[in-house]
Each structure stands twice: as structure tokens, then as C-alpha cells.
C-alpha positions as CSV (number, residue, x, y, z in Angstrom):
1,M,24.5,4.1,34.6
2,S,23.9,0.9,36.5
3,Q,24.7,-2.6,35.4
4,P,22.0,-5.3,35.4
5,D,22.4,-8.2,37.8
6,L,23.7,-10.9,35.4
7,D,24.8,-14.4,36.4
8,P,28.6,-14.4,35.9
9,E,28.5,-18.1,35.1
10,Q,26.2,-17.5,32.2
11,Y,27.6,-14.1,31.2
12,P,31.3,-13.9,32.0
13,P,32.9,-10.4,31.9
14,I,34.2,-9.4,28.5
15,D,38.0,-9.3,28.2
16,P,38.9,-6.6,25.7
17,S,42.3,-8.1,25.1
18,A,40.9,-11.5,24.1
19,P,41.2,-12.3,20.4
20,I,38.1,-12.2,18.3
21,P,37.2,-15.6,16.7
22,D,37.5,-15.8,12.9
23,D,34.5,-18.0,12.5
24,P,31.4,-16.9,14.4
25,R,29.6,-20.1,13.4
26,E,27.2,-20.8,10.6
27,L,24.0,-18.9,10.2
28,S,20.7,-20.6,10.8
29,P,19.3,-22.3,7.6
30,E,16.3,-20.0,7.8
31,T,18.5,-16.9,7.5
32,P,17.9,-15.1,4.2
33,D,20.8,-14.3,1.9
34,T,19.9,-10.6,1.8
35,L,18.2,-8.3,4.4
36,P,14.9,-6.6,3.7
37,E,14.9,-2.8,3.1
38,A,14.9,-0.7,6.2
39,P,11.5,0.9,7.0
40,V,11.2,4.6,6.4
41,E,11.0,6.5,9.6
42,P,8.6,9.4,9.8
43,E,10.3,12.8,10.0
44,P,9.4,15.0,12.9
45,G,6.7,17.5,12.2
46,E,7.0,21.3,12.7
47,G,7.1,22.2,16.3
48,E,8.3,18.8,17.4
49,A,11.7,18.3,19.0
50,G,14.3,18.0,16.2
51,G,11.9,19.3,13.6
52,V,13.2,21.5,10.8
53,R,11.2,24.5,9.7
54,E,10.8,25.2,6.0
55,P,12.5,28.3,4.7
56,A,10.3,31.4,4.4
């Protein structure tokens, strides 16, 4: 897997030993209090990869 060419000044390497900040900042005022329901994804049909056949 190749890494994209990112500017190290704008995207410094991640230090896994660095502490995680407690306050990730306030959310935007337009952010809703609750998230909408996730859309229902269609199930694969018979014969498609990952499809499940009905019992006979």
C-alpha cells in the first residue's frame, strides 16, 4: 500500500505515544444534536457475491 504525497508541514506524522486531547473543540453551531437514521443498504441478490440462498 502506498502513502499519498502529503505536505509534512500541513500533515505532520502521527506520534502514537502523544497524548490525546481531552477537548476536541466545540462543534459547529449547525451540528444537530442527534444524527439521522442510517440508510438501509440493499441486500445482495441471489447469485451476487456475498448473496445468501434461501433454504430449499
